[in-house]
GUVEX-561805 format. One record per residue (C-alpha): x, y, z; residue in three letters. Coordinates in nm, 3 decimals. Example, Ala and Ser with C-alpha at 12.3 -4.5 7.8 and 13.67 -1.06 7.14 Angstrom:
BEGIN
ATOM         X         Y         Z   code
ATOM     1.230    -0.450     0.780    ALA
ATOM     1.367    -0.106     0.714    SER
REM end
This chain:
BEGIN
ATOM         X         Y         Z   code
ATOM    15.896     7.411     2.476    MET
ATOM    15.952     7.780     2.405    SER
ATOM    15.625     7.801     2.211    SER
ATOM    15.435     7.655     2.510    ILE
ATOM    15.590     7.911     2.743    LEU
ATOM    15.501     8.187     2.499    LEU
ATOM    15.139     8.072     2.491    CYS
ATOM    15.124     8.063     2.869    LEU
ATOM    15.270     8.413     2.888    ALA
ATOM    15.010     8.540     2.640    VAL
ATOM    14.726     8.378     2.836    LEU
ATOM    14.856     8.528     3.161    LEU
ATOM    14.877     8.870     2.999    SER
ATOM    14.521     8.841     2.869    LEU
ATOM    14.392     8.737     3.212    ASN
ATOM    14.568     9.030     3.376    GLN
ATOM    14.420     9.266     3.119    ARG
ATOM    14.074     9.122     3.180    ASP
ATOM    14.122     9.167     3.556    ASP
ATOM    14.228     9.530     3.504    PHE
ATOM    13.896     9.611     3.336    HIS
ATOM    13.681     9.379     3.550    ALA
ATOM    13.427     9.517     3.802    PRO
ATOM    13.579     9.558     4.146    ARG
ATOM    13.465     9.468     4.496    MET
ATOM    13.407     9.836     4.582    ASN
ATOM    13.185     9.898     4.279    GLN
ATOM    12.871     9.740     4.424    ILE
ATOM    12.620     9.847     4.686    GLN
ATOM    12.456     9.612     4.936    VAL
ATOM    12.216     9.630     5.230    ILE
ATOM    12.334     9.558     5.582    GLY
ATOM    12.153     9.526     5.912    THR
ATOM    12.227     9.704     6.238    HIS
ATOM    12.273     9.472     6.539    ASN
ATOM    12.198     9.187     6.302    SER
ATOM    12.149     8.926     6.579    TYR
ATOM    11.898     9.132     6.782    HIS
ATOM    11.567     9.008     6.921    LEU
ATOM    11.326     9.243     7.096    GLU
ATOM    11.329     9.215     7.477    PRO
ATOM    11.006     9.137     7.666    PRO
ATOM    10.746     9.415     7.677    ALA
ATOM    10.775     9.438     8.056    LEU
ATOM    11.145     9.517     8.028    VAL
ATOM    11.088     9.778     7.759    LEU
ATOM    10.803     9.945     7.947    ASP
ATOM    10.988     9.952     8.278    THR
ATOM    11.325    10.071     8.154    LEU
ATOM    11.187    10.327     7.908    SER
ATOM    11.044    10.522     8.202    THR
ATOM    11.403    10.565     8.321    LEU
ATOM    11.558    10.623     7.978    ASP
ATOM    11.342    10.688     7.669    PRO
ATOM    11.620    10.556     7.444    ARG
ATOM    11.533    10.203     7.557    VAL
ATOM    11.240    10.221     7.313    LYS
ATOM    11.502    10.188     7.038    GLU
ATOM    11.542     9.822     7.140    TRP
ATOM    11.193     9.737     7.015    ALA
ATOM    11.289     9.547     6.701    TYR
ATOM    11.380     9.195     6.598    SER
ATOM    11.581     9.053     6.311    HIS
ATOM    11.539     8.715     6.148    ASP
ATOM    11.819     8.460     6.176    SER
ATOM    12.136     8.544     5.983    LEU
ATOM    12.072     8.282     5.715    ASP
ATOM    11.715     8.405     5.672    ALA
ATOM    11.847     8.758     5.625    GLN
ATOM    12.089     8.629     5.363    LEU
ATOM    11.796     8.472     5.181    GLU
ATOM    11.623     8.812     5.190    GLN
ATOM    11.925     8.979     5.026    GLY
ATOM    12.119     9.120     5.322    VAL
ATOM    12.494     9.109     5.255    ARG
ATOM    12.643     9.294     5.552    SER
ATOM    12.604     9.218     5.921    PHE
ATOM    12.694     9.376     6.253    GLU
ATOM    12.776     9.160     6.556    LEU
ATOM    12.833     9.290     6.910    ASP
ATOM    13.075     9.063     7.094    ILE
ATOM    13.102     9.038     7.472    HIS
ATOM    13.447     8.889     7.537    PRO
ATOM    13.398     8.660     7.834    TYR
ATOM    13.668     8.417     7.935    VAL
ATOM    13.412     8.136     7.913    SER
ATOM    13.322     8.225     7.555    GLY
ATOM    13.252     8.515     7.322    PHE
ATOM    12.881     8.600     7.338    LYS
ATOM    12.677     8.795     7.083    VAL
ATOM    12.424     9.021     7.255    ARG
ATOM    12.333     9.385     7.310    HIS
ATOM    12.307     9.452     7.684    VAL
ATOM    12.332     9.165     7.937    PRO
ATOM    12.032     9.092     8.161    LEU
ATOM    11.798     9.348     8.000    VAL
ATOM    11.851     9.323     7.622    ASP
ATOM    12.037     8.999     7.566    ASP
ATOM    11.809     8.801     7.333    ASN
ATOM    12.000     8.693     7.023    SER
ATOM    11.936     8.473     6.720    THR
ATOM    12.289     8.333     6.767    CYS
ATOM    12.408     8.382     7.127    PRO
ATOM    12.759     8.244     7.062    GLU
ATOM    13.003     8.402     6.816    PHE
ATOM    13.095     8.062     6.675    MET
ATOM    12.727     7.987     6.619    GLU
ATOM    12.687     8.307     6.417    CYS
ATOM    12.992     8.220     6.209    LEU
ATOM    12.868     7.866     6.144    SER
ATOM    12.528     7.992     6.029    THR
ATOM    12.691     8.226     5.777    LEU
ATOM    12.936     7.966     5.653    TYR
ATOM    12.681     7.689     5.604    LEU
ATOM    12.456     7.921     5.404    TRP
ATOM    12.752     8.024     5.188    SER
ATOM    12.838     7.663     5.104    LEU
ATOM    12.499     7.631     4.935    GLU
ATOM    12.524     7.970     4.759    HIS
ATOM    12.890     7.981     4.663    ASN
ATOM    12.864     8.260     4.404    GLU
ATOM    12.717     8.524     4.634    HIS
ATOM    12.874     8.870     4.635    VAL
ATOM    13.119     8.921     4.922    PRO
ATOM    12.956     8.947     5.264    VAL
ATOM    13.098     9.192     5.519    THR
ATOM    13.081     9.139     5.896    ILE
ATOM    13.139     9.434     6.129    LEU
ATOM    13.252     9.321     6.473    ILE
ATOM    13.215     9.555     6.771    GLU
ATOM    13.357     9.457     7.109    ILE
ATOM    13.129     9.555     7.400    LYS
ATOM    13.352     9.548     7.708    GLN
ATOM    13.169     9.807     7.918    ALA
ATOM    12.825     9.655     7.862    GLU
ATOM    12.963     9.305     7.922    ALA
ATOM    13.049     9.397     8.281    LEU
ATOM    12.678     9.384     8.371    LEU
ATOM    12.680     9.005     8.346    ALA
ATOM    12.930     8.967     8.631    ALA
ATOM    13.125     8.709     8.431    GLU
ATOM    13.505     8.712     8.406    PRO
ATOM    13.611     8.923     8.108    LEU
ATOM    13.900     8.888     7.870    CYS
ATOM    14.050     9.239     7.897    ASN
ATOM    14.373     9.205     7.699    ASP
ATOM    14.321     9.364     7.353    PRO
ATOM    14.580     9.136     7.194    VAL
ATOM    14.412     8.824     7.333    GLN
ATOM    14.067     8.944     7.227    ILE
ATOM    14.179     9.009     6.870    VAL
ATOM    14.366     8.678     6.852    GLN
ATOM    14.068     8.483     6.980    ARG
ATOM    13.838     8.647     6.726    ILE
ATOM    14.085     8.563     6.449    GLU
ATOM    14.119     8.204     6.569    ASP
ATOM    13.744     8.149     6.588    GLU
ATOM    13.691     8.290     6.240    ILE
ATOM    13.961     8.065     6.096    ARG
ATOM    13.814     7.767     6.281    THR
ATOM    13.498     7.803     6.072    ILE
ATOM    13.617     7.969     5.751    PHE
ATOM    13.895     7.824     5.534    PRO
ATOM    14.130     8.074     5.371    SER
ATOM    13.962     8.049     5.032    ASP
ATOM    13.638     8.183     5.185    LYS
ATOM    13.800     8.500     5.320    LEU
ATOM    13.888     8.843     5.185    VAL
ATOM    14.180     8.939     5.410    THR
ATOM    14.406     9.245     5.426    PRO
ATOM    14.710     9.049     5.307    SER
ATOM    14.516     8.892     5.018    TRP
ATOM    14.406     9.236     4.899    VAL
ATOM    14.749     9.391     4.959    GLN
ATOM    14.943     9.131     4.765    GLY
ATOM    15.302     9.243     4.707    ASN
ATOM    15.236     9.613     4.768    ALA
ATOM    15.418     9.794     5.049    VAL
ATOM    15.090     9.855     5.231    SER
ATOM    14.719     9.791     5.198    LEU
ATOM    14.652    10.160     5.140    ARG
ATOM    14.913    10.185     4.866    LYS
ATOM    14.763     9.883     4.690    LYS
ATOM    14.416    10.040     4.695    LEU
ATOM    14.551    10.373     4.573    GLU
ATOM    14.744    10.224     4.281    LEU
ATOM    14.536     9.924     4.175    GLU
ATOM    14.210     9.931     4.369    GLY
ATOM    14.018     9.638     4.516    TRP
ATOM    14.036     9.287     4.370    PRO
ATOM    13.803     9.203     4.082    PRO
ATOM    13.457     9.114     4.207    LEU
ATOM    13.471     8.779     4.028    LYS
ATOM    13.758     8.674     4.258    HIS
ATOM    13.562     8.772     4.570    CYS
ATOM    13.247     8.569     4.509    LEU
ATOM    13.152     8.337     4.793    GLY
ATOM    13.389     8.514     5.034    LYS
ATOM    13.358     8.707     5.361    PHE
ATOM    13.540     9.015     5.489    ALA
ATOM    13.556     9.084     5.864    PHE
ATOM    13.604     9.438     5.995    ILE
ATOM    13.686     9.533     6.354    LEU
ATOM    13.461     9.828     6.438    HIS
ATOM    13.693     9.998     6.686    ASP
ATOM    13.928    10.296     6.686    ARG
ATOM    14.109    10.243     7.016    GLY
ATOM    14.330     9.979     7.178    ASN
ATOM    14.163     9.694     6.994    LEU
ATOM    14.238     9.851     6.657    ARG
ATOM    14.599     9.902     6.762    ASP
ATOM    14.619     9.536     6.865    ALA
ATOM    14.473     9.431     6.532    CYS
ATOM    14.713     9.652     6.338    ALA
ATOM    15.008     9.482     6.506    SER
ATOM    14.876     9.129     6.454    ALA
ATOM    15.098     9.053     6.155    GLY
ATOM    15.059     8.980     5.785    GLN
ATOM    14.822     8.685     5.808    ASN
ATOM    14.547     8.853     6.007    LYS
ATOM    14.183     8.811     5.910    VAL
ATOM    14.048     9.143     6.035    LEU
ATOM    14.036     9.471     5.852    PHE
ATOM    14.003     9.777     6.076    VAL
ATOM    13.775    10.080     6.077    ASN
ATOM    14.025    10.343     5.965    ALA
ATOM    14.065    10.654     5.750    SER
ATOM    14.275    10.657     5.433    PRO
ATOM    14.538    10.853     5.627    ALA
ATOM    14.647    10.519     5.778    ARG
ATOM    14.844    10.254     5.591    SER
ATOM    14.571     9.999     5.674    ASP
ATOM    14.279    10.222     5.571    GLY
ATOM    14.034    10.024     5.355    ALA
ATOM    13.696    10.017     5.535    PHE
ATOM    13.542    10.308     5.721    ILE
ATOM    13.217    10.354     5.913    VAL
ATOM    13.048    10.687     5.842    VAL
ATOM    12.702    10.667     5.994    ASP
ATOM    12.570    10.993     5.849    ASP
ATOM    12.488    10.961     5.476    PRO
ATOM    12.501    11.342     5.446    TYR
ATOM    12.866    11.351     5.556    ASN
ATOM    13.051    11.562     5.294    PRO
ATOM    13.365    11.346     5.327    GLU
ATOM    13.200    11.043     5.163    ILE
ATOM    13.275    11.160     4.811    SER
ATOM    13.648    11.198     4.882    ALA
ATOM    13.659    10.861     5.059    LEU
ATOM    13.509    10.687     4.757    LEU
ATOM    13.764    10.850     4.526    LYS
ATOM    14.036    10.699     4.746    GLN
ATOM    13.891    10.350     4.695    ASN
ATOM    13.760    10.322     5.049    MET
ATOM    13.462    10.097     5.125    ILE
ATOM    13.214    10.307     5.324    VAL
ATOM    12.928    10.205     5.550    ARG
ATOM    12.641    10.444     5.630    VAL
ATOM    12.311    10.406     5.813    ARG
ATOM    11.987    10.471     5.629    ALA
ATOM    11.799    10.500     5.959    ASP
ATOM    11.882    10.517     6.327    SER
ATOM    11.696    10.464     6.652    GLY
ATOM    11.377    10.335     6.483    LEU
ATOM    11.288    10.698     6.403    ASN
ATOM    11.136    10.625     6.064    VAL
ATOM    10.812    10.816     6.118    ASP
ATOM    10.980    11.157     6.087    ARG
ATOM    10.930    11.368     5.773    PRO
ATOM    11.298    11.340     5.677    ASP
ATOM    11.318    10.959     5.706    SER
ATOM    11.258    10.891     5.337    ILE
ATOM    11.502    11.164     5.236    LYS
ATOM    11.771    11.014     5.458    ARG
ATOM    11.710    10.669     5.311    LYS
ATOM    11.732    10.808     4.957    GLU
ATOM    12.052    10.994     5.044    GLN
ATOM    12.205    10.678     5.194    ALA
ATOM    12.140    10.490     4.871    LEU
ATOM    12.255    10.775     4.648    ALA
ATOM    12.573    10.882     4.829    CYS
ATOM    12.776    10.590     4.697    GLY
ATOM    12.840    10.408     5.025    ALA
ATOM    12.895    10.043     4.942    GLN
ATOM    12.718     9.926     5.260    ILE
ATOM    12.386    10.082     5.364    VAL
ATOM    12.273     9.963     5.707    SER
ATOM    11.918     9.953     5.839    THR
ATOM    11.690     9.814     6.108    ASP
ATOM    11.430     9.743     5.837    PHE
ATOM    11.575     9.522     5.562    PRO
ATOM    11.372     9.364     5.281    PRO
ATOM    11.082     9.166     5.423    GLY
ATOM    11.093     9.346     5.762    LYS
ATOM    10.911     9.675     5.705    ALA
ATOM    10.821     9.898     5.998    ASP
ATOM    10.463     9.792     6.084    PRO
ATOM    10.349    10.147     6.160    ALA
ATOM    10.485    10.327     5.854    THR
ATOM    10.573    10.058     5.601    GLY
ATOM    10.928    10.193     5.593    TYR
ATOM    11.175     9.944     5.445    CYS
ATOM    11.515     9.962     5.278    LEU
ATOM    11.560     9.782     4.949    SER
ATOM    11.768     9.806     4.632    LEU
ATOM    11.464     9.815     4.407    GLY
ATOM    11.470     9.542     4.145    GLU
ATOM    11.810     9.418     4.266    SER
ATOM    11.790     9.142     4.525    THR
ATOM    12.126     9.136     4.702    SER
ATOM    12.353     9.385     4.524    ALA
ATOM    12.345     9.653     4.260    ARG
ATOM    12.594     9.858     4.067    SER
ATOM    12.710    10.137     4.297    ASN
ATOM    12.550    10.470     4.193    PRO
ATOM    12.885    10.649     4.230    VAL
ATOM    13.167    10.398     4.180    THR
ATOM    12.987    10.148     3.955    GLY
ATOM    12.909    10.144     3.585    ASP
ATOM    12.723     9.939     3.325    PHE
ATOM    12.984     9.661     3.334    SER
ATOM    12.911     9.607     3.704    VAL
ATOM    12.538     9.579     3.634    LYS
ATOM    12.603     9.336     3.351    ALA
ATOM    12.829     9.120     3.569    PHE
ATOM    12.578     9.110     3.855    LEU
ATOM    12.309     8.993     3.616    GLN
ATOM    12.518     8.682     3.548    THR
ATOM    12.535     8.578     3.915    ILE
ATOM    12.218     8.716     4.079    ILE
ATOM    11.885     8.560     3.980    PRO
REM end
């Protein structure tokens, strides 16, 4: 009996040692899409409203369905949620820019989950959730205004679709550490091999909703958009790829999202430089309006990872072992 226990202890020790040296979740880089559900509004709407506000021209783009984007290699999504009492809708601006590939939050979740079931070794997919309360008022529907209720409903709907073994959650990452931040400082993110086929959801808010999420308890699904100064700091949105703080954030084992382009302004001389900087800065998530297969028709501008299809070794936090591991799971 003692020899069996000794063998088990040796095997456990070897597994732990392998995990210590294994590539981590924050050592890859993936492409994400901005307003991932968005469909271009009718030309009449664009033409009429752009005379009042030129920024409306920035609505002139469409994304494929979420599962089609996954097939094209996108591994991070952004969903705008309008928290109506009757149901959580996914749209940009009611009445004028409300076309969506998945109008209901649960529909978006189901699309992602069903795709994942058929591709269960994909690298972890991140979903940024932004609550649009002000814009939602335009629809004249009763709103859910309580931050605690909004966060709880989002959590409940996610768990309705995704079982626990398909989720990367704050408590799963934290383990027995005193806080999520302390775990990331001392041990880093979980090995990538343990995150395959999973999803991480991040609440893109720094106000009352984030506070409600932070107080939701140990079993919550949502990470928050927060700096490493907070005990729950793990993911952070830094839109500008030239931001000098990115390097320090990466050294603190933060997962960073930047935007390679913004406002459809990809015909400017600095557009290619910004895209190159976004890919080179080490941000794990690089967001765009022009993912693989959806180049800007006027300029040909498109964001891709080169030969990599859905993920590559991060140019700052990754190394050869990450590249070698990805080659075993990505065709």
